[in-house]
N, C-alpha and C positions, 0 to 999 in steps of 0.2 A: 584353549579356545575350542569350542565345539564346532562340529561340521554342521552347516546350516543348509537344509534342503530347500530347493527352488520354491516349493509351495508353502513354506513356512511364512506366517503373517508377521510383519514388522510394523511397529508404530512409528510414524514419521511426522514431525511437527514443523510448521512454518514459523520460524523465529522472526521474520521480516514483517514490518508494519504495513506492507503492501502484499498484493497477491503475487504468488509464485506459480509458474506453470512450466510444463515440459511436454514434449511429444517424443515417443520411443518408436522409431521406425521398425525395429526387429519385433515388436509386439503389435503388428498391424496398425502402426500409426496411433497407438494408444495415447491420448492426451489426457492430462490431469492438471487441475488448477487447485492450489491451496489458497484459501482466504487467509488474512492475517491471523496468526495464532491458532490456526486449524490443525488438528491432528487427524491423519488418515491412516488406515491399515492397508498396506500394500504387501505384495509377495516379495520374497527375497530375489526371485528372478527379475521382477521389475526393477528393484533397487540396483541389482548388478548391471542390468542392461542400461539403466540410466547413467551409471558411472562410466560406461563405455561410450556414451554419446558425446559429441563435441560439447564441451562446457558442462557436462554432467557432474563431474567431480567437484568443479568449482560451485556449482548450484548447491550440491549436497553440503560441501564444507562451509559456504558462506551463508546460506539462507535456510537450510533444513536441518533439523536435529533428528538423528537416528536414535530411537529409544532403546535399542538393543546393543549391549556392549560388544558382543562378539561380531555382529553384522557391521558395526561401526569400525571395528579393528580390521575386518576383511576389506572394507571399502576405502577407508582413509588412513589406516594404521593407527598410531596413538596420537589423538588430537591434543592440543593444549587444553588446560582446564577451563579456559574461557569459552570453549566450544559449547559447554553445557549451561552457560549462564541463562537464566530466566529473567523476566522482568523484575521479579523480587530480588534476585542477585544483583542486578545492575542498580536498583534503587539503594540497596545496602552498600554497594561499592561507592556510590556518589555521596551518600549521606554519612557513612560511618567508617569506611576503610581509609587507609592512608593514601597520600598523593602518589606514592611509588606503586601501590596496588593499582590505581587508576592508570598510571603510565604503563605498567605491564600489560593491562588489559588492552589499552590502545595500540601497543606494539604487537601483541600476539593474537588477539581475538579475531574471529571471522568478521567479514564486512557486516553481516546482519547484526552482530552484537554491537559493533561500533555505531551503526545507525540507531540502535536502541539507546546507547549511551547518550547520543546527541539529542534524541527525542525527549528522553526523561530529564535530561539536564534542563531543558526549557520548561517542561511540564511541572516539575516539582515546585518551584524553580530551584536550581543549584545555587546556594549562597556563598559557596567557597570560591574565592577569587582565584586562588592558586590552581584549583581544579579547572575552573573556566579557562584560565590561561593555558593550561596543559592541553585541553581539548583543542583550543585555538591553534596552538603551535604544532600539534601532532596530526590534526585532521583538516585544518583550515576553516573549520566551522566556528563562528563567533557566537557563543552562547548568550553573552550580554546583549548583543544587538537583537538576536532572536527574542529574548525576553522583553526588550523594549518595544519591539514591533507588536508582540502579543498584547502588552499593556496598552499601547496606543490604539490598537484595534478595539479593545474592550471599552476604552474611554470615548470612542466616537460618539457623536450626538445621536440619540435615538430618532427614529422617524417621527416627523411632526404629525401628531393625531389631534390637532386642534379643531377639526371640523370644518375648516374653510380651505379653499384652494388659493394658491398664490397667483394663478392665472385663470383667466376665464376658460372654462372647459368647452364653451360652444365655439364652433368654427367662426372665423370672421365673416364668411359669407355662406348662407345656406346654399346647398347644391340645388340647381334648377331642376324641377320635376318635368319630365317630358309632357308636352301638350298633345302630342300626336305621334304617329309612327314615323320613323325615319325612312323606311322603305315601303313603297307601295305594295299592297297585297293584290296579286293578280288572280282572278278567278279562272282557273283552267278547267272548270267543270269536274274536278275530282271531288269536290264537296258540294253538298246541297246547301244553298244559301236560303235561309228562312228569314222573311221580313215580318216583323210584328206590327 
């Protein structure tokens, strides 16, 4: 393992399908936000200090992927193989790999990878009933119900564009227009009144 200088640039990717952000007090309250699947280049110093922040190591382990092997080993040790899973790896796992491979993933993968498994199981959709059941039993997420909800949402009736309204768009009573002033105007000689 090589010694990494604080100024060395490390690529870090957000694996989560939502935004991930953090603030590092030791770096003048540096704040950084990663969009879904965004890769940023940060210094090793920032990565080290993030790992020292409360919840920083969990954030790195569960939601961020460090693209440098030596930096990763320094921060997290030797992670499980599922740490590196990309969206394509998860699709392959769901569509082609064995049920045991999926169960291993659900047992050992970081939270961000498990969230990706659930998301892609619905989007694909996952047709393997045994894998759907494993996801339900191991995460509590019901893929079958989520797929049914998605299908029901797609089948909802489109907006009626027939060109007529179902109710009269005019108000029942036209608002009364004022016929005169409500408050008397007092001439206090500040203005010149001109009579025509």
